[in-house]
C-alpha positions in Angstrom: 114.3 105.5 127.9 115.3 109.6 127.8 113.4 112.3 125.6 116.0 112.4 123.3 115.7 108.1 122.5 111.6 108.9 121.7 111.7 111.2 119.6 114.2 109.6 117.8 111.8 107.0 117.0 109.0 109.4 116.7 111.3 110.7 114.3 112.8 107.4 113.0 108.9 106.4 112.2 107.8 109.3 110.9 110.4 109.4 108.2 109.6 104.9 107.2 105.7 106.3 107.2 107.1 108.9 104.5 108.9 106.2 102.3 106.3 104.1 103.1 103.5 106.1 101.1 105.6 107.3 98.4 105.7 103.7 97.4 102.3 103.2 98.3 101.6 106.4 95.6 104.2 105.1 93.0 103.0 102.2 92.8 99.4 102.9 92.1 101.0 106.2 89.9 103.1 103.0 87.6 99.5 101.1 87.7 97.9 103.3 86.9 100.1 104.6 84.2 100.3 101.3 82.8 96.4 100.5 82.7 95.8 104.0 80.8 97.8 102.4 78.5 96.8 99.9 77.6 92.6 101.0 77.9 94.4 103.4 74.5 96.1 100.2 73.5 99.6 102.5 72.9 101.0 100.8 70.1 104.0 99.7 72.6 107.2 100.6 70.2 105.9 103.8 70.9 108.5 105.1 73.7 106.8 106.6 77.4 108.9 108.3 79.6 108.7 109.8 83.1 109.9 113.7 84.1 109.7 115.4 87.0 107.5 118.4 86.9 109.0 122.2 87.3 112.3 121.1 86.5 114.9 122.4 83.5 115.2 118.8 81.5 118.3 118.5 80.1 117.5 116.9 76.5 120.5 114.0 76.7 119.4 112.6 80.3 115.3 112.7 80.7 114.7 109.7 81.2 114.8 108.5 84.8 112.8 106.2 86.7 109.3 106.7 88.2 110.9 107.4 91.2 113.2 109.6 90.4 110.5 111.1 88.4 107.9 112.4 91.6 108.3 114.6 94.0 106.1 116.7 96.8 105.1 119.4 96.3 103.3 121.6 99.2 99.2 120.6 99.5 101.2 116.8 100.1 100.4 115.5 95.8 103.1 113.3 94.8 103.9 114.4 91.3 105.4 113.2 88.4 104.9 114.0 84.2 104.8 111.8 81.1 105.5 111.9 78.7 103.7 110.3 75.4 104.7 110.5 72.0 102.7 110.4 69.0 102.5 111.1 65.1 100.1 109.8 62.5 100.2 106.2 61.5 102.5 107.7 58.6 105.0 108.7 60.9 105.5 112.1 60.2 105.2 114.9 62.5 105.8 112.9 66.2 105.0 114.8 69.3 105.6 114.2 72.5 102.9 115.6 75.6 103.5 116.1 79.0 99.9 115.0 81.0 100.9 115.9 84.9 99.7 113.5 87.3 99.7 114.2 91.2 99.1 112.0 92.9 97.9 111.7 97.0 97.0 108.5 99.3 94.2 109.3 101.9 92.7 106.5 104.3 91.3 103.8 102.0 91.8 105.3 98.5 93.7 107.3 96.6 93.6 111.8 94.7 94.4 113.2 92.2 94.9 115.6 89.9 95.6 115.8 86.1 97.3 119.5 86.7 98.7 121.9 89.2 95.1 123.2 89.2 93.1 119.8 88.7 89.9 119.2 91.1 90.9 116.5 92.6 88.8 112.9 92.5 88.6 109.4 94.4 89.7 106.7 92.9 90.5 102.7 95.1 92.9 101.2 93.6 91.0 98.1 92.8 87.9 99.7 92.0 87.9 99.0 87.6 85.0 100.6 87.1 87.2 104.1 88.4 90.1 103.7 86.7 88.3 102.6 83.8 86.3 105.9 85.0 89.5 107.5 85.0 91.7 106.6 81.7 87.9 107.9 80.0 88.4 110.9 82.1 92.5 111.0 80.1 91.9 110.4 76.7 88.9 113.1 76.4 90.9 115.7 77.7 93.6 114.7 75.3 90.7 115.0 72.5 90.0 118.2 73.1 93.7 119.2 73.4 93.8 118.4 70.0 90.7 119.4 69.1 90.7 123.5 70.7 94.0 124.0 72.4 96.1 122.4 69.3 96.8 125.4 67.5 97.6 128.0 70.4 100.2 125.5 71.6 101.8 124.4 68.3 101.8 129.1 67.5 102.8 129.4 72.1 100.4 132.1 72.6 99.9 130.1 75.8 102.1 128.5 78.2 99.7 127.3 80.7 98.3 124.4 79.3 97.7 122.7 82.3 97.5 119.2 83.0 98.7 118.4 79.0 102.2 120.5 77.9 103.5 120.0 74.3 107.2 120.2 74.7 108.8 121.5 71.5 110.5 119.3 69.1 113.7 119.8 69.6 113.4 118.8 73.3 
């Protein structure tokens, strides 16, 4: 085998490893989001949408499969946004929130950041206690957002809200 042929095999293996990593992270991300939605007892009639982070969204075409929304950042995290829609119990005053997740597989666990500047945490995909703890962290961040930063978001006093971003109603 020539050195060129050897390099082409190594290249093929590197590409396969990268695709396998993406698929593993995507499958974990999907289960993580579904588990979070189930944990929150989110109404099934409320739309959940995946969106790419850091890109201008076309309001007429912002529905992505998770695969289409995931992008790898400079630190090898797969990043994606989850758009959740909330409204008051009467159905009035709907809003859209984007939660930004950063995930990568390291050995036998996943490292997750909530937002681009979030503190990395470790989760084993099959550890129910770690998953429950994660869901509770997200829930408390959402509570904190509404209790402490909602007015800043509504009045656009701040552009970077970290893990949670509120979209304009016309987005």
